[in-house]
N, C-alpha and C positions, 0 to 999 in steps of 0.2 A: 503494500500500500505506500501510496505517495504522502510524504509528511504534511504537505499542503492540504490533504484532504483528511487527516487523522479525526477520526470521531464521525466524519461527515458521510463517509461510504464504507460500507461493510466488507464489500468485495466487488473488484472490477473484471469485467471479461474485455480483452483486446483481441480482437478477430478480423481478419480481412472484411472489407465492405462488400456487402451483398446488395444484389438489386433493391431489396426490399427496404435498405437503409436510406434511400435517396429521399422518401418523404419525410423522415426525421432529420436528415442533414438540412433538408429545405425549411422545414419549420426552424429548426436551430438558428440557422442563418438568418432568417428573419427576423428573429427575436433578439438577434445579436447584432444587428447592423450598426446601431450607434456605438457600440464598444469595438467591434473588430473591423469595421470598414476602413478606418484609417490604415491599418497594416495589410489587409487583403482586398485588394481592388475588386476581386469579383464578388464580395460580400456586399451588395447593395439592396435598396429598398424594393427592386423590381426582380431580383433574383427568382428564377422560375423553378418549378418542379422538373421541366423538362431538362434544364441547365444541370440540376443536381443528378439526374439519371443519366445524363450524357458523362459527367465526372466520373460517377461510380463505374460507369461501362468502362470509360477510358482507364481508370485505375485497375480494373480487372484485367484489361488487355496488358497494361505496362508490367504488371506483376507475372503473367504470363511469359513476357518476354525478359523477366528479370530485371527491368530497368528501374522501377520503382514499385514500392510496397506501401499501400496506405491500410490503415486499421481504425474500426469504429471501436468506440470505448463505450461499455455498458455498464450500469450497474442497478440492480433490483429492477430490471425491466425499464429503465429509463436511458436514452441516449445522452451521453455526457459531451461527446464530441469525437475527435479523431486525431490521430496521430501517424507518422510514417517516416520512411527515408525515400529520398528521390536525389536526383542530379549525381547518380551512382558514377564513380569513375575509378575503376579498379587500378588502372596504371599509374595513376596519380595519389592513390589511397586517401580518396575523398568522397565524402558522402553528405548530404544535407538532411538533418533531421528537422522535423516539424511537429507542432500540436496544436489544436485550437480546442478550447472548451466552451462549450454554449453558456450562455447567460445564467441559463437554469442550473448549471454545474454549481455543487456545493462551493467549490472553490472559486466560483465566478468566472466570467470572460476572460480568457488569455490566449495570446497568441505568439508565443515566443518561436523561434527558430534558430538553429546554430549550425554550424559547420563542424565536422569532426574529421580527424584524422585517424 
């Protein structure tokens, strides 16, 4: 369990995004526009369910190609946000890690990302 969620969440499930997650991603994005849009340009008030479905499908394709891996974070039947790695560059030993927590997440909306070697 993450320190920032101590006592707020009993257990988390982190798994690859599934097409059924698009509706939850869409709702969370719209609920979090004010907090997240300054960092994530795709998160805007007109973000559509079609865009969420396309993103999930794209993430599934990228995972099959081993180019990126995105995961949905769930706890007690509630969608909390997502995390993953992309920009994978094996020869240079580089990967970009990211996560975004919805406004309804017990830890609040968060959008940090970092690069790791």
